[in-house]
N, CA, C and O of each residue as an XYZ file, in Angstrom:
292
protein
N       0.844     -1.166      0.000
C       0.000      0.000      0.000
C       0.901      1.244      0.000
O       1.852      1.309      0.779
N       0.623      2.205     -0.839
C       1.411      3.429     -0.923
C       0.875      4.461      0.067
O      -0.333      4.631      0.229
N       1.787      5.122      0.703
C       1.403      6.153      1.675
C       1.867      7.515      1.151
O       3.066      7.752      1.005
N       0.941      8.380      0.877
C       1.273      9.696      0.330
C       2.013     10.559      1.340
O       2.774     11.443      0.944
N       1.814     10.330      2.618
C       2.471     11.134      3.648
C       3.951     10.825      3.753
O       4.700     11.614      4.329
N       4.387      9.713      3.222
C       5.798      9.324      3.331
C       6.633      9.849      2.169
O       7.861      9.771      2.207
N       6.002     10.367      1.164
C       6.721     10.832     -0.008
C       7.504     12.101      0.274
O       7.254     12.779      1.271
N       8.453     12.429     -0.601
C       9.237     13.659     -0.415
C       8.349     14.895     -0.572
O       7.490     14.957     -1.451
N       8.572     15.842      0.275
C       7.806     17.085      0.180
C       8.606     18.101     -0.614
O       9.836     18.133     -0.555
N       7.915     18.898     -1.327
C       8.555     19.935     -2.134
C       8.189     21.280     -1.534
O       7.018     21.658     -1.481
N       9.201     21.990     -1.086
C       8.984     23.302     -0.495
C       9.322     24.355     -1.548
O      10.421     24.371     -2.103
N       8.370     25.220     -1.805
C       8.595     26.284     -2.780
C       8.684     27.618     -2.068
O       7.913     27.908     -1.154
N       9.620     28.409     -2.497
C       9.772     29.759     -1.945
C       8.858     30.692     -2.709
O       8.915     30.771     -3.936
N       8.022     31.392     -1.982
C       7.113     32.350     -2.595
C       7.771     33.726     -2.540
O       8.109     34.227     -1.467
N       7.943     34.315     -3.697
C       8.581     35.629     -3.776
C       7.539     36.728     -3.627
O       6.403     36.583     -4.079
N       7.932     37.833     -2.987
C       6.999     38.956     -2.869
C       6.780     39.620     -4.224
O       7.590     39.454     -5.137
N       5.702     40.362     -4.357
C       5.448     41.066     -5.618
C       6.600     42.028     -5.945
O       7.090     42.748     -5.075
N       7.010     42.025     -7.190
C       8.165     42.824     -7.620
C       7.967     44.313     -7.386
O       8.930     45.021     -7.090
N       6.739     44.802     -7.510
C       6.513     46.242     -7.341
C       6.704     46.698     -5.900
O       6.816     47.898     -5.650
N       6.743     45.774     -4.951
C       6.983     46.145     -3.554
C       8.463     46.142     -3.182
O       8.818     46.482     -2.054
N       9.322     45.762     -4.115
C      10.744     45.622     -3.804
C      11.599     46.814     -4.201
O      12.786     46.851     -3.876
N      11.030     47.777     -4.888
C      11.809     48.918     -5.371
C      11.139     50.215     -4.931
O       9.959     50.442     -5.201
N      11.903     51.055     -4.256
C      11.386     52.353     -3.811
C      11.686     53.428     -4.857
O      12.557     53.257     -5.710
N      10.964     54.511     -4.777
C      11.209     55.655     -5.663
C      12.594     56.236     -5.370
O      13.069     56.195     -4.235
N      13.220     56.769     -6.393
C      14.533     57.387     -6.226
C      14.442     58.673     -5.420
O      13.430     59.375     -5.444
N      15.521     58.964     -4.709
C      15.602     60.240     -3.987
C      15.819     61.352     -5.008
O      16.621     61.194     -5.928
N      15.121     62.467     -4.860
C      15.271     63.546     -5.838
C      16.644     64.219     -5.733
O      17.293     64.193     -4.688
N      17.056     64.811     -6.828
C      18.306     65.569     -6.864
C      18.115     66.897     -6.133
O      17.075     67.544     -6.262
N      19.109     67.284     -5.380
C      19.061     68.591     -4.715
C      19.112     69.688     -5.780
O      19.881     69.591     -6.736
N      18.302     70.721     -5.617
C      18.273     71.780     -6.636
C      19.534     72.639     -6.587
O      20.178     72.771     -5.546
N      19.864     73.210     -7.721
C      20.954     74.173     -7.809
C      20.348     75.543     -7.500
O      19.677     76.142     -8.341
N      20.590     76.018     -6.307
C      19.934     77.245     -5.842
C      20.610     78.501     -6.378
O      21.836     78.561     -6.466
N      19.805     79.511     -6.739
C      20.372     80.797     -7.165
C      20.894     81.561     -5.947
O      20.757     81.103     -4.813
N      21.476     82.697     -6.186
C      22.032     83.519     -5.118
C      20.978     84.014     -4.140
O      19.779     83.914     -4.401
N      21.426     84.539     -3.029
C      20.511     84.996     -1.976
C      19.681     86.210     -2.404
O      18.681     86.537     -1.764
N      20.092     86.869     -3.473
C      19.317     88.005     -3.956
C      18.012     87.553     -4.632
O      17.159     88.385     -4.941
N      17.855     86.254     -4.860
C      16.632     85.693     -5.457
C      15.978     84.735     -4.452
O      15.756     83.559     -4.741
N      15.683     85.266     -3.281
C      15.201     84.443     -2.173
C      13.874     83.750     -2.480
O      13.674     82.607     -2.070
N      12.978     84.406     -3.181
C      11.684     83.792     -3.495
C      11.876     82.539     -4.353
O      11.226     81.518     -4.126
N      12.759     82.623     -5.324
C      13.032     81.467     -6.180
C      13.725     80.364     -5.377
O      13.425     79.185     -5.565
N      14.646     80.733     -4.487
C      15.316     79.748     -3.616
C      14.293     79.018     -2.747
O      14.346     77.797     -2.597
N      13.360     79.786     -2.177
C      12.339     79.191     -1.323
C      11.463     78.214     -2.109
O      11.148     77.128     -1.621
N      11.071     78.601     -3.323
C      10.224     77.733     -4.143
C      10.955     76.441     -4.511
O      10.371     75.360     -4.447
N      12.220     76.547     -4.893
C      13.003     75.357     -5.241
C      13.202     74.452     -4.027
O      13.122     73.228     -4.131
N      13.461     75.071     -2.874
C      13.653     74.296     -1.646
C      12.357     73.585     -1.254
O      12.390     72.419     -0.858
N      11.231     74.265     -1.357
C       9.949     73.657     -1.029
C       9.663     72.479     -1.953
O       9.251     71.417     -1.487
N       9.874     72.652     -3.245
C       9.658     71.549     -4.191
C      10.551     70.358     -3.867
O      10.118     69.211     -3.965
N      11.792     70.625     -3.482
C      12.727     69.556     -3.126
C      12.248     68.810     -1.881
O      12.254     67.580     -1.854
N      11.837     69.545     -0.862
C      11.365     68.920      0.380
C      10.113     68.086      0.109
O       9.977     66.985      0.644
N       9.207     68.591     -0.708
C       7.998     67.834     -1.036
C       8.323     66.577     -1.850
O       7.685     65.540     -1.672
N       9.302     66.669     -2.730
C       9.732     65.498     -3.499
C      10.367     64.454     -2.592
O      10.154     63.255     -2.776
N      11.148     64.907     -1.611
C      11.727     63.975     -0.635
C      10.624     63.256      0.139
O      10.698     62.048      0.368
N       9.615     64.002      0.532
C       8.508     63.397      1.279
C       7.746     62.395      0.421
O       7.321     61.352      0.918
N       7.571     62.696     -0.850
C       6.917     61.746     -1.752
C       7.718     60.454     -1.869
O       7.151     59.362     -1.843
N       9.041     60.580     -1.999
C       9.903     59.394     -2.095
C       9.829     58.581     -0.806
O       9.761     57.352     -0.849
N       9.842     59.254      0.327
C       9.728     58.562      1.612
C       8.379     57.858      1.710
O       8.312     56.704      2.133
N       7.312     58.540      1.325
C       5.978     57.951      1.385
C       5.850     56.726      0.493
O       5.200     55.749      0.864
N       6.471     56.775     -0.686
C       6.458     55.638     -1.593
C       7.137     54.434     -0.941
O       6.609     53.323     -0.965
N       8.303     54.669     -0.365
C       9.051     53.581      0.246
C       8.319     53.056      1.487
O       8.264     51.847      1.707
N       7.776     53.931      2.271
C       7.043     53.524      3.473
C       5.832     52.674      3.101
O       5.552     51.666      3.751
N       5.119     53.079      2.061
C       3.952     52.314      1.620
C       4.360     50.919      1.160
O       3.641     49.949      1.402
N       5.503     50.817      0.503
C       5.963     49.512      0.029
C       6.426     48.628      1.178
O       6.204     47.417      1.155
N       7.065     49.219      2.180
C       7.441     48.443      3.363
C       6.191     47.942      4.069
O       6.141     46.787      4.492
N       5.191     48.786      4.200
C       3.922     48.368      4.806
C       3.256     47.285      3.956
O       2.671     46.341      4.488
N       3.348     47.429      2.643
C       2.794     46.414      1.743
C       3.490     45.075      1.886
O       2.841     44.029      1.886
N       4.821     45.103      2.010
C       5.576     43.857      2.224
C       5.192     43.212      3.555
O       5.045     41.993      3.643
N       5.033     44.034      4.578
C       4.635     43.511      5.890
C       3.264     42.831      5.796
O       3.076     41.729      6.312
N       2.323     43.487      5.144
C       0.988     42.914      4.998
C       1.045     41.642      4.154
O       0.347     40.672      4.449
N       1.858     41.639      3.123
C       1.986     40.478      2.259
C       2.566     39.288      3.026
O       2.082     38.165      2.885
N       3.598     39.528      3.835
C       4.217     38.426      4.573
C       3.307     37.924      5.688
O       3.329     36.736      6.011
N       2.519     38.794      6.273
C       1.597     38.356      7.330
C       0.436     37.556      6.737
O      -0.167     36.729      7.421
N       0.128     37.804      5.474
C      -0.954     37.081      4.821
C      -0.545     35.715      4.320
O      -1.398     34.865      4.065
N       0.761     35.491      4.176
C       1.241     34.188      3.669
C       1.655     33.284      4.785
O       2.081     32.155      4.540
C-alpha cells in the first residue's frame, strides 16, 4: 500500500510582488540661485522637500505592503 504522507515534500519559496521591492529614487538637490533671489530659492527648496517626502511615502507604503503580504502568507 502506498502512503502519500511518506513521499518527499517539495517546499517552494514564494517571492513577494516585484513592485513592492523597489522604492522611488531620492530627488536631486536643486541648484539654488544667489541669496538676492530668495523667493526662487524658497520655491526650489519647497519643491525639493515635497519630493523627498513623496519618495519617503512611496518607500514607506511599500514596506507596509511587504509587511501585509508576509503576514498574509
